[in-house]
C-alpha positions in Angstrom: -41.0 -37.8 2.1 -43.8 -40.4 1.4 -42.2 -41.2 -2.0 -38.8 -41.8 -0.4 -40.4 -44.0 2.2 -42.1 -46.0 -0.5 -38.8 -46.5 -2.3 -37.2 -47.5 1.0 -39.8 -50.2 1.5 -39.4 -51.5 -2.1 -35.7 -51.8 -1.5 -36.3 -53.5 1.9 -38.4 -56.1 0.1 -35.5 -56.8 -2.2 -33.1 -56.9 0.7 -35.3 -59.4 2.4 -34.9 -61.8 -0.5 -31.1 -61.5 -0.2 -31.2 -61.9 3.5 -33.3 -65.1 3.2 -30.9 -66.5 0.6 -28.0 -65.8 3.0 -25.6 -64.7 0.4 -22.9 -63.2 2.5 -21.4 -61.2 -0.3 -24.7 -59.4 -0.7 -26.0 -59.5 2.9 -23.2 -57.5 4.5 -23.4 -54.5 2.1 -27.2 -54.5 2.1 -27.2 -54.6 5.9 -24.8 -51.7 6.0 -27.0 -49.6 3.7 -30.1 -50.6 5.7 -28.5 -49.7 9.0 -28.0 -46.1 7.8 -31.4 -45.7 6.1 -33.8 -47.4 8.5 -33.5 -44.7 11.2 -34.4 -42.0 8.7 -37.8 -43.5 8.3 -38.4 -44.3 12.0 -37.4 -48.0 11.9 -35.0 -47.9 14.9 -35.0 -51.6 15.7 -34.5 -52.5 12.0 -31.5 -50.2 11.9 -30.1 -51.6 15.1 -30.3 -55.2 13.9 -28.9 -54.3 10.5 -25.9 -52.7 12.3 -25.3 -55.9 14.2 -25.3 -58.0 11.0 -23.1 -55.4 9.3 -20.6 -55.5 12.1 -20.5 -59.3 12.2 -20.1 -59.4 8.4 -17.0 -57.1 8.7 -15.6 -59.2 11.6 -15.9 -62.9 11.5 -19.1 -63.7 9.5 -22.7 -63.4 10.2 -24.3 -65.3 13.1 -27.4 -67.1 12.0 -29.3 -65.8 15.0 -28.5 -62.2 14.1 -29.6 -62.7 10.5 -32.8 -64.4 11.6 -33.6 -61.4 13.9 -33.0 -59.0 11.0 -35.2 -61.1 8.7 -38.0 -61.2 11.2 -37.9 -57.4 11.8 -37.8 -56.7 8.1 -40.9 -58.9 7.6 -42.6 -57.1 10.4 -41.9 -53.7 8.9 -43.1 -54.8 5.5 -46.3 -56.3 6.8 -47.2 -53.2 8.9 
């Protein structure tokens, strides 16, 4: 499980770059994948915020505040 978690954190670092760049074509799908995977590794808040961004992406576009919250949480997870 430790190897899977390490891979998750590597991908999260890559996702963070995409989130910071704000590329909507990339942010939505990455948030969707993150929403599903975060909970497996115990990152409940990260998963919740990723779901919000994913839902917004599917509806009308991503609110800057939601994306900022997701970025902050991803940074917190990576720095822990």
